[in-house]
All heavy atoms as TSV, in Angstrom:
chain	resi	resn	atom	element	x	y	z
A	1	MET	N	N	0.820	-1.195	0.000
A	1	MET	CA	C	0.000	0.000	0.000
A	1	MET	C	C	0.866	1.262	0.000
A	1	MET	O	O	0.506	2.227	-0.647
A	1	MET	CB	C	-0.936	0.005	1.202
A	1	MET	CG	C	-2.143	-0.905	1.049
A	1	MET	SD	S	-3.119	-0.628	-0.434
A	1	MET	CE	C	-3.673	1.022	-0.203
A	2	LYS	N	N	1.965	1.240	0.703
A	2	LYS	CA	C	2.838	2.425	0.734
A	2	LYS	C	C	3.283	2.799	-0.676
A	2	LYS	O	O	3.288	3.959	-1.052
A	2	LYS	CB	C	4.055	2.168	1.622
A	2	LYS	CG	C	3.719	1.945	3.069
A	2	LYS	CD	C	3.544	3.250	3.755
A	2	LYS	CE	C	3.329	2.974	5.237
A	2	LYS	NZ	N	2.715	4.069	5.903
A	3	ARG	N	N	3.659	1.800	-1.449
A	3	ARG	CA	C	4.111	2.050	-2.822
A	3	ARG	C	C	2.961	2.565	-3.689
A	3	ARG	O	O	3.134	3.470	-4.496
A	3	ARG	CB	C	4.684	0.767	-3.390
A	3	ARG	CG	C	5.366	0.945	-4.689
A	3	ARG	CD	C	6.146	-0.297	-5.050
A	3	ARG	NE	N	6.813	-0.085	-6.310
A	3	ARG	CZ	C	7.306	-1.029	-7.057
A	3	ARG	NH1	N	7.220	-2.272	-6.658
A	3	ARG	NH2	N	7.883	-0.754	-8.188
A	4	LEU	N	N	1.788	2.000	-3.531
A	4	LEU	CA	C	0.607	2.411	-4.288
A	4	LEU	C	C	0.225	3.852	-3.968
A	4	LEU	O	O	-0.126	4.630	-4.858
A	4	LEU	CB	C	-0.562	1.469	-3.970
A	4	LEU	CG	C	-1.833	1.650	-4.766
A	4	LEU	CD1	C	-1.623	1.248	-6.216
A	4	LEU	CD2	C	-2.951	0.819	-4.160
A	5	GLU	N	N	0.322	4.226	-2.694
A	5	GLU	CA	C	-0.085	5.568	-2.263
A	5	GLU	C	C	0.855	6.663	-2.773
A	5	GLU	O	O	0.513	7.834	-2.714
A	5	GLU	CB	C	-0.205	5.616	-0.747
A	5	GLU	CG	C	-1.402	4.824	-0.246
A	5	GLU	CD	C	-1.466	4.721	1.262
A	5	GLU	OE1	O	-0.414	4.813	1.936
A	5	GLU	OE2	O	-2.578	4.529	1.770
A	6	LYS	N	N	2.000	6.286	-3.315
A	6	LYS	CA	C	2.905	7.281	-3.893
A	6	LYS	C	C	2.264	7.941	-5.114
A	6	LYS	O	O	2.386	9.150	-5.309
A	6	LYS	CB	C	4.221	6.613	-4.285
A	6	LYS	CG	C	5.209	7.547	-4.925
A	6	LYS	CD	C	6.480	6.826	-5.328
A	6	LYS	CE	C	7.377	7.793	-6.064
A	6	LYS	NZ	N	8.047	7.190	-7.187
A	7	ASP	N	N	1.566	7.149	-5.930
A	7	ASP	CA	C	0.972	7.649	-7.167
A	7	ASP	C	C	-0.550	7.702	-7.153
A	7	ASP	O	O	-1.154	8.272	-8.064
A	7	ASP	CB	C	1.424	6.786	-8.344
A	7	ASP	CG	C	2.918	6.874	-8.577
A	7	ASP	OD1	O	3.440	8.003	-8.611
A	7	ASP	OD2	O	3.570	5.824	-8.714
A	8	PHE	N	N	-1.159	7.089	-6.152
A	8	PHE	CA	C	-2.618	7.020	-6.100
A	8	PHE	C	C	-3.144	7.498	-4.755
A	8	PHE	O	O	-2.483	7.347	-3.737
A	8	PHE	CB	C	-3.092	5.576	-6.319
A	8	PHE	CG	C	-2.807	5.041	-7.694
A	8	PHE	CD1	C	-1.614	4.409	-7.974
A	8	PHE	CD2	C	-3.737	5.174	-8.705
A	8	PHE	CE1	C	-1.341	3.911	-9.233
A	8	PHE	CE2	C	-3.483	4.677	-9.972
A	8	PHE	CZ	C	-2.277	4.052	-10.237
A	9	THR	N	N	-4.364	8.030	-4.771
A	9	THR	CA	C	-5.077	8.381	-3.548
A	9	THR	C	C	-6.078	7.270	-3.261
A	9	THR	O	O	-6.888	6.925	-4.133
A	9	THR	CB	C	-5.848	9.710	-3.722
A	9	THR	OG1	O	-4.910	10.735	-4.047
A	9	THR	CG2	C	-6.611	10.080	-2.465
A	10	VAL	N	N	-6.012	6.691	-2.083
A	10	VAL	CA	C	-6.963	5.648	-1.692
A	10	VAL	C	C	-8.225	6.343	-1.203
A	10	VAL	O	O	-8.175	7.168	-0.292
A	10	VAL	CB	C	-6.370	4.726	-0.604
A	10	VAL	CG1	C	-7.382	3.671	-0.195
A	10	VAL	CG2	C	-5.090	4.083	-1.089
A	11	LEU	N	N	-9.365	6.008	-1.802
A	11	LEU	CA	C	-10.620	6.702	-1.505
A	11	LEU	C	C	-11.496	5.984	-0.488
A	11	LEU	O	O	-12.286	6.623	0.195
A	11	LEU	CB	C	-11.412	6.917	-2.800
A	11	LEU	CG	C	-10.694	7.729	-3.878
A	11	LEU	CD1	C	-11.529	7.755	-5.149
A	11	LEU	CD2	C	-10.389	9.130	-3.398
A	12	ASN	N	N	-11.368	4.678	-0.383
A	12	ASN	CA	C	-12.208	3.969	0.577
A	12	ASN	C	C	-11.561	3.933	1.958
A	12	ASN	O	O	-10.375	4.200	2.109
A	12	ASN	CB	C	-12.533	2.555	0.090
A	12	ASN	CG	C	-11.316	1.693	-0.144
A	12	ASN	OD1	O	-10.450	2.043	-0.933
A	12	ASN	ND2	N	-11.260	0.559	0.539
A	13	ASP	N	N	-12.362	3.625	2.946
A	13	ASP	CA	C	-11.890	3.522	4.325
A	13	ASP	C	C	-11.236	2.159	4.508
A	13	ASP	O	O	-11.921	1.137	4.552
A	13	ASP	CB	C	-13.060	3.698	5.283
A	13	ASP	CG	C	-12.665	3.601	6.739
A	13	ASP	OD1	O	-11.471	3.379	7.040
A	13	ASP	OD2	O	-13.561	3.743	7.592
A	14	THR	N	N	-9.933	2.132	4.601
A	14	THR	CA	C	-9.206	0.865	4.696
A	14	THR	C	C	-9.345	0.192	6.063
A	14	THR	O	O	-8.880	-0.931	6.243
A	14	THR	CB	C	-7.716	1.067	4.353
A	14	THR	OG1	O	-7.146	2.004	5.260
A	14	THR	CG2	C	-7.555	1.549	2.917
A	15	GLU	N	N	-9.982	0.868	6.990
A	15	GLU	CA	C	-10.262	0.251	8.293
A	15	GLU	C	C	-11.497	-0.643	8.215
A	15	GLU	O	O	-11.702	-1.480	9.096
A	15	GLU	CB	C	-10.466	1.329	9.362
A	15	GLU	CG	C	-9.217	2.141	9.639
A	15	GLU	CD	C	-8.067	1.313	10.172
A	15	GLU	OE1	O	-8.296	0.482	11.071
A	15	GLU	OE2	O	-6.939	1.483	9.672
A	16	GLN	N	N	-12.318	-0.473	7.182
A	16	GLN	CA	C	-13.499	-1.320	7.013
A	16	GLN	C	C	-13.075	-2.614	6.327
A	16	GLN	O	O	-12.464	-2.599	5.269
A	16	GLN	CB	C	-14.570	-0.610	6.192
A	16	GLN	CG	C	-15.165	0.575	6.910
A	16	GLN	CD	C	-16.285	1.201	6.111
A	16	GLN	OE1	O	-16.243	1.279	4.894
A	16	GLN	NE2	N	-17.307	1.649	6.817
A	17	LYS	N	N	-13.397	-3.714	6.933
A	17	LYS	CA	C	-12.965	-5.028	6.456
A	17	LYS	C	C	-13.832	-5.495	5.279
A	17	LYS	O	O	-15.032	-5.253	5.255
A	17	LYS	CB	C	-13.025	-6.058	7.578
A	17	LYS	CG	C	-12.381	-5.620	8.882
A	17	LYS	CD	C	-10.937	-5.237	8.717
A	17	LYS	CE	C	-10.325	-4.904	10.063
A	17	LYS	NZ	N	-9.294	-3.950	10.042
A	18	THR	N	N	-13.207	-6.192	4.306
A	18	THR	CA	C	-13.916	-6.623	3.106
A	18	THR	C	C	-13.808	-8.114	2.813
A	18	THR	O	O	-14.522	-8.631	1.952
A	18	THR	CB	C	-13.378	-5.872	1.873
A	18	THR	OG1	O	-11.989	-6.160	1.711
A	18	THR	CG2	C	-13.594	-4.371	2.000
A	19	PHE	N	N	-12.920	-8.823	3.487
A	19	PHE	CA	C	-12.684	-10.219	3.146
A	19	PHE	C	C	-12.393	-11.049	4.397
A	19	PHE	O	O	-11.666	-10.569	5.271
A	19	PHE	CB	C	-11.475	-10.314	2.195
A	19	PHE	CG	C	-11.155	-11.702	1.759
A	19	PHE	CD1	C	-11.845	-12.291	0.720
A	19	PHE	CD2	C	-10.173	-12.434	2.403
A	19	PHE	CE1	C	-11.552	-13.587	0.321
A	19	PHE	CE2	C	-9.877	-13.728	2.019
A	19	PHE	CZ	C	-10.574	-14.292	0.971
A	20	PRO	N	N	-12.905	-12.264	4.463
A	20	PRO	CA	C	-13.875	-12.902	3.581
A	20	PRO	C	C	-15.280	-12.365	3.822
A	20	PRO	O	O	-15.590	-11.873	4.917
A	20	PRO	CB	C	-13.773	-14.377	3.938
A	20	PRO	CG	C	-13.303	-14.402	5.365
A	20	PRO	CD	C	-12.456	-13.159	5.539
A	21	ALA	N	N	-16.114	-12.429	2.819
A	21	ALA	CA	C	-17.429	-11.791	2.866
A	21	ALA	C	C	-18.317	-12.223	4.036
A	21	ALA	O	O	-18.946	-11.373	4.666
A	21	ALA	CB	C	-18.168	-11.994	1.541
A	22	PRO	N	N	-18.405	-13.514	4.361
A	22	PRO	CA	C	-19.303	-13.902	5.459
A	22	PRO	C	C	-18.914	-13.307	6.815
A	22	PRO	O	O	-19.765	-12.979	7.629
A	22	PRO	CB	C	-19.198	-15.425	5.493
A	22	PRO	CG	C	-18.723	-15.818	4.135
A	22	PRO	CD	C	-17.832	-14.684	3.693
A	23	SER	N	N	-17.615	-13.161	7.047
A	23	SER	CA	C	-17.132	-12.614	8.310
A	23	SER	C	C	-15.794	-11.902	8.056
A	23	SER	O	O	-14.733	-12.473	8.312
A	23	SER	CB	C	-16.962	-13.747	9.326
A	23	SER	OG	O	-16.519	-13.244	10.555
A	24	PRO	N	N	-15.860	-10.666	7.565
A	24	PRO	CA	C	-14.629	-9.966	7.160
A	24	PRO	C	C	-13.638	-9.774	8.304
A	24	PRO	O	O	-14.007	-9.376	9.406
A	24	PRO	CB	C	-15.138	-8.614	6.672
A	24	PRO	CG	C	-16.587	-8.802	6.404
A	24	PRO	CD	C	-17.043	-9.858	7.342
A	25	LYS	N	N	-12.370	-10.057	7.989
A	25	LYS	CA	C	-11.297	-9.917	8.971
A	25	LYS	C	C	-10.202	-8.968	8.499
A	25	LYS	O	O	-9.366	-8.555	9.284
A	25	LYS	CB	C	-10.706	-11.285	9.280
A	25	LYS	CG	C	-11.679	-12.203	10.001
A	25	LYS	CD	C	-11.075	-13.569	10.216
A	25	LYS	CE	C	-11.962	-14.508	10.972
A	25	LYS	NZ	N	-13.294	-14.663	10.511
A	26	GLU	N	N	-10.186	-8.635	7.194
A	26	GLU	CA	C	-9.162	-7.741	6.662
A	26	GLU	C	C	-9.676	-6.972	5.451
A	26	GLU	O	O	-10.645	-7.382	4.818
A	26	GLU	CB	C	-7.907	-8.522	6.287
A	26	GLU	CG	C	-8.128	-9.594	5.243
A	26	GLU	CD	C	-6.891	-10.432	5.009
A	26	GLU	OE1	O	-5.808	-9.845	4.843
A	26	GLU	OE2	O	-7.015	-11.669	4.991
A	27	CYS	N	N	-9.036	-5.868	5.154
A	27	CYS	CA	C	-9.357	-5.068	3.977
A	27	CYS	C	C	-8.351	-5.409	2.883
A	27	CYS	O	O	-7.152	-5.186	3.048
A	27	CYS	CB	C	-9.295	-3.579	4.286
A	27	CYS	SG	S	-9.633	-2.556	2.832
A	28	ILE	N	N	-8.862	-5.979	1.778
A	28	ILE	CA	C	-7.983	-6.268	0.646
A	28	ILE	C	C	-8.550	-5.678	-0.648
A	28	ILE	O	O	-8.086	-6.007	-1.737
A	28	ILE	CB	C	-7.712	-7.782	0.495
A	28	ILE	CG1	C	-8.996	-8.549	0.241
A	28	ILE	CG2	C	-6.995	-8.315	1.729
A	28	ILE	CD1	C	-8.752	-10.017	-0.130
A	29	ASP	N	N	-9.553	-4.824	-0.529
A	29	ASP	CA	C	-10.193	-4.194	-1.682
A	29	ASP	C	C	-10.065	-2.684	-1.564
A	29	ASP	O	O	-10.343	-2.116	-0.505
A	29	ASP	CB	C	-11.666	-4.597	-1.752
A	29	ASP	CG	C	-11.823	-6.100	-1.883
A	29	ASP	OD1	O	-11.651	-6.601	-3.004
A	29	ASP	OD2	O	-12.068	-6.772	-0.863
A	30	TYR	N	N	-9.654	-2.063	-2.658
A	30	TYR	CA	C	-9.380	-0.624	-2.623
A	30	TYR	C	C	-9.937	0.062	-3.859
A	30	TYR	O	O	-9.898	-0.495	-4.954
A	30	TYR	CB	C	-7.866	-0.378	-2.557
A	30	TYR	CG	C	-7.217	-1.092	-1.405
A	30	TYR	CD1	C	-6.670	-2.354	-1.564
A	30	TYR	CD2	C	-7.190	-0.518	-0.142
A	30	TYR	CE1	C	-6.094	-3.028	-0.503
A	30	TYR	CE2	C	-6.617	-1.185	0.930
A	30	TYR	CZ	C	-6.074	-2.434	0.738
A	30	TYR	OH	O	-5.511	-3.099	1.792
A	31	ILE	N	N	-10.422	1.272	-3.668
A	31	ILE	CA	C	-10.790	2.151	-4.772
A	31	ILE	C	C	-9.786	3.289	-4.732
A	31	ILE	O	O	-9.637	3.951	-3.698
A	31	ILE	CB	C	-12.234	2.662	-4.641
A	31	ILE	CG1	C	-13.196	1.471	-4.705
A	31	ILE	CG2	C	-12.538	3.678	-5.740
A	31	ILE	CD1	C	-14.648	1.820	-4.503
A	32	VAL	N	N	-9.087	3.477	-5.857
A	32	VAL	CA	C	-8.013	4.472	-5.898
A	32	VAL	C	C	-8.207	5.422	-7.077
A	32	VAL	O	O	-8.892	5.109	-8.040
A	32	VAL	CB	C	-6.622	3.800	-5.983
A	32	VAL	CG1	C	-6.371	2.924	-4.777
A	32	VAL	CG2	C	-6.460	3.005	-7.260
A	33	LEU	N	N	-7.566	6.582	-6.970
A	33	LEU	CA	C	-7.581	7.589	-8.024
A	33	LEU	C	C	-6.153	8.035	-8.261
A	33	LEU	O	O	-5.429	8.338	-7.298
A	33	LEU	CB	C	-8.451	8.782	-7.605
A	33	LEU	CG	C	-8.578	9.917	-8.605
A	33	LEU	CD1	C	-9.342	9.462	-9.843
A	33	LEU	CD2	C	-9.285	11.096	-7.965
A	34	LEU	N	N	-5.745	8.057	-9.518
A	34	LEU	CA	C	-4.401	8.487	-9.870
A	34	LEU	C	C	-4.217	9.951	-9.486
A	34	LEU	O	O	-5.065	10.798	-9.791
A	34	LEU	CB	C	-4.166	8.312	-11.374
A	34	LEU	CG	C	-2.791	8.690	-11.913
A	34	LEU	CD1	C	-1.709	7.779	-11.319
A	34	LEU	CD2	C	-2.783	8.603	-13.429
A	35	LYS	N	N	-3.127	10.236	-8.799
A	35	LYS	CA	C	-2.830	11.614	-8.426
A	35	LYS	C	C	-2.404	12.379	-9.667
A	35	LYS	O	O	-1.756	11.832	-10.553
A	35	LYS	CB	C	-1.706	11.666	-7.388
A	35	LYS	CG	C	-2.087	11.100	-6.045
A	35	LYS	CD	C	-0.912	11.156	-5.096
A	35	LYS	CE	C	-1.288	10.557	-3.743
A	35	LYS	NZ	N	-0.161	10.555	-2.808
A	36	GLY	N	N	-2.764	13.659	-9.719
A	36	GLY	CA	C	-2.375	14.490	-10.848
A	36	GLY	C	C	-1.955	15.859	-10.368
A	36	GLY	O	O	-2.525	16.395	-9.420
A	37	GLU	N	N	-0.968	16.446	-11.023
A	37	GLU	CA	C	-0.461	17.753	-10.607
A	37	GLU	C	C	-1.521	18.843	-10.732
A	37	GLU	O	O	-1.580	19.752	-9.918
A	37	GLU	CB	C	0.758	18.124	-11.456
A	37	GLU	CG	C	1.959	17.267	-11.167
A	37	GLU	CD	C	3.149	17.632	-12.040
A	37	GLU	OE1	O	3.195	18.768	-12.539
A	37	GLU	OE2	O	4.022	16.777	-12.207
A	38	LYS	N	N	-2.345	18.765	-11.766
A	38	LYS	CA	C	-3.325	19.821	-12.026
A	38	LYS	C	C	-4.697	19.495	-11.434
A	38	LYS	O	O	-5.605	20.298	-11.520
A	38	LYS	CB	C	-3.459	20.048	-13.527
A	38	LYS	CG	C	-2.168	20.534	-14.146
A	38	LYS	CD	C	-2.317	20.728	-15.629
A	38	LYS	CE	C	-0.994	21.169	-16.231
A	38	LYS	NZ	N	-1.076	21.335	-17.674
A	39	ARG	N	N	-4.821	18.339	-10.856
A	39	ARG	CA	C	-6.114	17.914	-10.328
A	39	ARG	C	C	-6.244	18.292	-8.858
A	39	ARG	O	O	-5.327	18.085	-8.068
A	39	ARG	CB	C	-6.246	16.405	-10.473
A	39	ARG	CG	C	-7.585	15.875	-9.990
A	39	ARG	CD	C	-7.689	14.376	-10.090
A	39	ARG	NE	N	-7.521	13.960	-11.463
A	39	ARG	CZ	C	-6.830	12.890	-11.829
A	39	ARG	NH1	N	-6.267	12.117	-10.946
A	39	ARG	NH2	N	-6.713	12.577	-13.093
A	40	LYS	N	N	-7.386	18.849	-8.501
A	40	LYS	CA	C	-7.679	19.109	-7.096
A	40	LYS	C	C	-7.920	17.780	-6.392
A	40	LYS	O	O	-8.311	16.806	-7.016
A	40	LYS	CB	C	-8.928	19.978	-6.957
A	40	LYS	CG	C	-8.758	21.390	-7.456
A	40	LYS	CD	C	-10.036	22.163	-7.237
A	40	LYS	CE	C	-9.922	23.576	-7.758
A	40	LYS	NZ	N	-11.172	24.312	-7.612
A	41	ALA	N	N	-7.706	17.776	-5.114
A	41	ALA	CA	C	-7.962	16.563	-4.334
A	41	ALA	C	C	-9.451	16.230	-4.389
A	41	ALA	O	O	-10.295	17.118	-4.286
A	41	ALA	CB	C	-7.525	16.767	-2.892
A	42	PRO	N	N	-9.791	14.959	-4.569
A	42	PRO	CA	C	-11.212	14.574	-4.616
A	42	PRO	C	C	-11.855	14.736	-3.252
A	42	PRO	O	O	-11.199	14.586	-2.227
A	42	PRO	CB	C	-11.161	13.102	-5.029
A	42	PRO	CG	C	-9.827	12.635	-4.565
A	42	PRO	CD	C	-8.909	13.813	-4.686
A	43	LYS	N	N	-13.134	15.064	-3.265
A	43	LYS	CA	C	-13.896	15.143	-2.016
A	43	LYS	C	C	-14.772	13.906	-1.922
A	43	LYS	O	O	-15.629	13.677	-2.770
A	43	LYS	CB	C	-14.758	16.398	-1.992
A	43	LYS	CG	C	-13.940	17.662	-1.897
A	43	LYS	CD	C	-14.816	18.858	-1.669
A	43	LYS	CE	C	-13.933	20.091	-1.564
A	43	LYS	NZ	N	-14.673	21.250	-1.122
A	44	VAL	N	N	-14.518	13.104	-0.914
A	44	VAL	CA	C	-15.300	11.891	-0.714
A	44	VAL	C	C	-16.621	12.281	-0.051
A	44	VAL	O	O	-16.638	12.840	1.043
A	44	VAL	CB	C	-14.529	10.861	0.133
A	44	VAL	CG1	C	-15.397	9.646	0.405
A	44	VAL	CG2	C	-13.240	10.461	-0.566
A	45	GLN	N	N	-17.713	12.001	-0.735
A	45	GLN	CA	C	-19.044	12.307	-0.222
A	45	GLN	C	C	-19.591	11.156	0.636
A	45	GLN	O	O	-20.303	11.383	1.599
A	45	GLN	CB	C	-20.013	12.559	-1.390
A	45	GLN	CG	C	-19.555	13.620	-2.360
A	45	GLN	CD	C	-19.484	15.000	-1.730
A	45	GLN	OE1	O	-20.322	15.364	-0.914
A	45	GLN	NE2	N	-18.478	15.760	-2.098
A	46	GLU	N	N	-19.247	9.950	0.221
A	46	GLU	CA	C	-19.780	8.766	0.902
A	46	GLU	C	C	-18.835	7.600	0.672
A	46	GLU	O	O	-18.249	7.474	-0.401
A	46	GLU	CB	C	-21.157	8.437	0.307
A	46	GLU	CG	C	-21.836	7.227	0.846
A	46	GLU	CD	C	-23.157	6.933	0.130
A	46	GLU	OE1	O	-23.664	7.789	-0.600
A	46	GLU	OE2	O	-23.648	5.809	0.319
A	47	ARG	N	N	-18.659	6.775	1.682
A	47	ARG	CA	C	-17.872	5.541	1.534
A	47	ARG	C	C	-18.443	4.491	2.467
A	47	ARG	O	O	-18.796	4.784	3.615
A	47	ARG	CB	C	-16.396	5.782	1.774
A	47	ARG	CG	C	-16.056	6.226	3.169
A	47	ARG	CD	C	-14.587	6.408	3.353
A	47	ARG	NE	N	-14.234	7.789	3.042
A	47	ARG	CZ	C	-13.027	8.296	3.126
A	47	ARG	NH1	N	-12.042	7.559	3.510
A	47	ARG	NH2	N	-12.789	9.532	2.848
A	48	GLU	N	N	-18.532	3.278	1.939
A	48	GLU	CA	C	-19.062	2.193	2.761
A	48	GLU	C	C	-18.686	0.839	2.184
A	48	GLU	O	O	-18.427	0.710	0.991
A	48	GLU	CB	C	-20.586	2.295	2.896
A	48	GLU	CG	C	-21.347	2.004	1.624
A	48	GLU	CD	C	-22.844	1.988	1.810
A	48	GLU	OE1	O	-23.348	1.261	2.686
A	48	GLU	OE2	O	-23.521	2.713	1.061
A	49	VAL	N	N	-18.659	-0.137	3.050
A	49	VAL	CA	C	-18.575	-1.532	2.646
A	49	VAL	C	C	-19.989	-2.067	2.811
A	49	VAL	O	O	-20.576	-1.977	3.896
A	49	VAL	CB	C	-17.564	-2.320	3.513
A	49	VAL	CG1	C	-17.644	-3.797	3.204
A	49	VAL	CG2	C	-16.161	-1.794	3.284
A	50	ILE	N	N	-20.530	-2.585	1.721
A	50	ILE	CA	C	-21.927	-3.030	1.711
A	50	ILE	C	C	-22.028	-4.421	2.337
A	50	ILE	O	O	-21.245	-5.325	2.022
A	50	ILE	CB	C	-22.476	-3.010	0.278
A	50	ILE	CG1	C	-22.423	-1.568	-0.245
A	50	ILE	CG2	C	-23.891	-3.574	0.222
A	50	ILE	CD1	C	-22.693	-1.411	-1.705
A	51	ASN	N	N	-22.994	-4.581	3.219
A	51	ASN	CA	C	-23.210	-5.846	3.920
A	51	ASN	C	C	-23.867	-6.845	2.973
A	51	ASN	O	O	-25.080	-7.004	2.961
A	51	ASN	CB	C	-24.065	-5.605	5.164
A	51	ASN	CG	C	-24.223	-6.871	5.981
A	51	ASN	OD1	O	-23.593	-7.884	5.716
A	51	ASN	ND2	N	-25.074	-6.809	6.981
A	52	GLU	N	N	-23.051	-7.494	2.145
A	52	GLU	CA	C	-23.506	-8.518	1.198
A	52	GLU	C	C	-22.553	-9.700	1.290
A	52	GLU	O	O	-21.517	-9.732	0.626
A	52	GLU	CB	C	-23.553	-7.955	-0.222
A	52	GLU	CG	C	-23.837	-8.985	-1.299
A	52	GLU	CD	C	-24.977	-9.931	-0.954
A	52	GLU	OE1	O	-26.131	-9.492	-0.913
A	52	GLU	OE2	O	-24.707	-11.120	-0.721
A	53	PRO	N	N	-22.885	-10.675	2.151
A	53	PRO	CA	C	-21.972	-11.786	2.387
A	53	PRO	C	C	-22.116	-12.968	1.429
A	53	PRO	O	O	-21.371	-13.934	1.542
A	53	PRO	CB	C	-22.329	-12.213	3.811
A	53	PRO	CG	C	-23.767	-11.894	3.932
A	53	PRO	CD	C	-23.966	-10.638	3.114
A	54	VAL	N	N	-23.053	-12.912	0.451
A	54	VAL	CA	C	-23.330	-14.083	-0.375
A	54	VAL	C	C	-22.888	-13.930	-1.836
A	54	VAL	O	O	-22.435	-14.886	-2.443
A	54	VAL	CB	C	-24.845	-14.424	-0.325
A	54	VAL	CG1	C	-25.173	-15.626	-1.178
A	54	VAL	CG2	C	-25.279	-14.669	1.109
A	55	ALA	N	N	-22.995	-12.756	-2.421
A	55	ALA	CA	C	-22.771	-12.572	-3.860
A	55	ALA	C	C	-21.332	-12.834	-4.303
A	55	ALA	O	O	-21.084	-13.162	-5.452
A	55	ALA	CB	C	-23.190	-11.168	-4.270
A	56	SER	N	N	-20.378	-12.684	-3.414
A	56	SER	CA	C	-18.967	-12.850	-3.752
A	56	SER	C	C	-18.212	-13.262	-2.497
A	56	SER	O	O	-18.762	-13.276	-1.403
A	56	SER	CB	C	-18.414	-11.517	-4.274
A	56	SER	OG	O	-17.020	-11.578	-4.463
A	57	ASP	N	N	-16.924	-13.571	-2.666
A	57	ASP	CA	C	-16.111	-13.869	-1.487
A	57	ASP	C	C	-15.556	-12.591	-0.862
A	57	ASP	O	O	-14.917	-12.637	0.186
A	57	ASP	CB	C	-14.996	-14.856	-1.818
A	57	ASP	CG	C	-14.041	-14.343	-2.880
A	57	ASP	OD1	O	-14.421	-13.428	-3.634
A	57	ASP	OD2	O	-12.919	-14.873	-2.971
A	58	HIS	N	N	-15.814	-11.449	-1.498
A	58	HIS	CA	C	-15.458	-10.128	-0.960
A	58	HIS	C	C	-16.740	-9.319	-0.787
A	58	HIS	O	O	-17.692	-9.507	-1.529
A	58	HIS	CB	C	-14.574	-9.342	-1.942
A	58	HIS	CG	C	-13.279	-9.985	-2.241
A	58	HIS	ND1	N	-12.085	-9.405	-1.942
A	58	HIS	CD2	C	-12.976	-11.171	-2.840
A	58	HIS	CE1	C	-11.108	-10.183	-2.337
A	58	HIS	NE2	N	-11.617	-11.262	-2.884
A	59	ARG	N	N	-16.745	-8.394	0.154
A	59	ARG	CA	C	-17.872	-7.474	0.277
A	59	ARG	C	C	-17.683	-6.307	-0.686
A	59	ARG	O	O	-16.563	-5.849	-0.890
A	59	ARG	CB	C	-17.991	-6.961	1.706
A	59	ARG	CG	C	-18.338	-8.090	2.660
A	59	ARG	CD	C	-19.290	-7.676	3.693
A	59	ARG	NE	N	-19.689	-8.843	4.478
A	59	ARG	CZ	C	-20.334	-8.752	5.605
A	59	ARG	NH1	N	-20.640	-7.576	6.101
A	59	ARG	NH2	N	-20.693	-9.850	6.248
A	60	PRO	N	N	-18.772	-5.808	-1.310
A	60	PRO	CA	C	-18.659	-4.675	-2.232
A	60	PRO	C	C	-18.249	-3.397	-1.503
A	60	PRO	O	O	-18.650	-3.149	-0.369
A	60	PRO	CB	C	-20.065	-4.535	-2.804
A	60	PRO	CG	C	-20.792	-5.767	-2.424
A	60	PRO	CD	C	-20.122	-6.334	-1.227
A	61	VAL	N	N	-17.450	-2.596	-2.177
A	61	VAL	CA	C	-16.993	-1.313	-1.648
A	61	VAL	C	C	-17.607	-0.219	-2.503
A	61	VAL	O	O	-17.528	-0.261	-3.728
A	61	VAL	CB	C	-15.455	-1.207	-1.688
A	61	VAL	CG1	C	-14.976	0.143	-1.183
A	61	VAL	CG2	C	-14.823	-2.328	-0.871
A	62	LYS	N	N	-18.201	0.773	-1.847
A	62	LYS	CA	C	-18.840	1.894	-2.563
A	62	LYS	C	C	-18.207	3.188	-2.100
A	62	LYS	O	O	-18.065	3.440	-0.915
A	62	LYS	CB	C	-20.334	1.931	-2.260
A	62	LYS	CG	C	-21.056	3.106	-2.861
A	62	LYS	CD	C	-22.512	3.112	-2.442
A	62	LYS	CE	C	-23.217	4.356	-2.913
A	62	LYS	NZ	N	-24.608	4.387	-2.440
A	63	VAL	N	N	-17.834	4.036	-3.082
A	63	VAL	CA	C	-17.293	5.359	-2.792
A	63	VAL	C	C	-17.936	6.345	-3.762
A	63	VAL	O	O	-17.961	6.114	-4.965
A	63	VAL	CB	C	-15.761	5.408	-2.954
A	63	VAL	CG1	C	-15.242	6.817	-2.744
A	63	VAL	CG2	C	-15.088	4.459	-1.984
A	64	VAL	N	N	-18.462	7.443	-3.222
A	64	VAL	CA	C	-19.015	8.531	-4.034
A	64	VAL	C	C	-18.108	9.728	-3.829
A	64	VAL	O	O	-17.875	10.152	-2.703
A	64	VAL	CB	C	-20.464	8.867	-3.620
A	64	VAL	CG1	C	-20.996	10.036	-4.417
A	64	VAL	CG2	C	-21.362	7.648	-3.778
A	65	VAL	N	N	-17.579	10.276	-4.950
A	65	VAL	CA	C	-16.658	11.400	-4.865
A	65	VAL	C	C	-17.088	12.517	-5.813
A	65	VAL	O	O	-17.802	12.284	-6.774
A	65	VAL	CB	C	-15.201	11.004	-5.223
A	65	VAL	CG1	C	-14.660	9.994	-4.274
A	65	VAL	CG2	C	-15.096	10.521	-6.636
A	66	SER	N	N	-16.646	13.709	-5.511
A	66	SER	CA	C	-16.774	14.824	-6.446
A	66	SER	C	C	-15.358	15.276	-6.766
A	66	SER	O	O	-14.498	15.331	-5.894
A	66	SER	CB	C	-17.612	15.950	-5.858
A	66	SER	OG	O	-17.016	16.449	-4.679
A	67	LEU	N	N	-15.129	15.561	-8.034
A	67	LEU	CA	C	-13.793	15.942	-8.480
A	67	LEU	C	C	-13.738	17.412	-8.801
A	67	LEU	O	O	-14.692	18.012	-9.192
A	67	LEU	CB	C	-13.398	15.126	-9.720
A	67	LEU	CG	C	-13.382	13.615	-9.510
A	67	LEU	CD1	C	-13.137	12.905	-10.835
A	67	LEU	CD2	C	-12.286	13.231	-8.534
């Protein structure tokens, strides 16, 4: 993650666990945005891990941002 954060901004809350879906114990899913010199920092309006333990082995991650 340290290496990734050099060029990308992590938008989701990495404290929210995503895996395994039935009983999450760790965060291994990330939504990121490439950093840009001319781009303003994104404003995160909403972020959540959706409580869906059946559709996948990971829980869905949702982030709403304004750029």
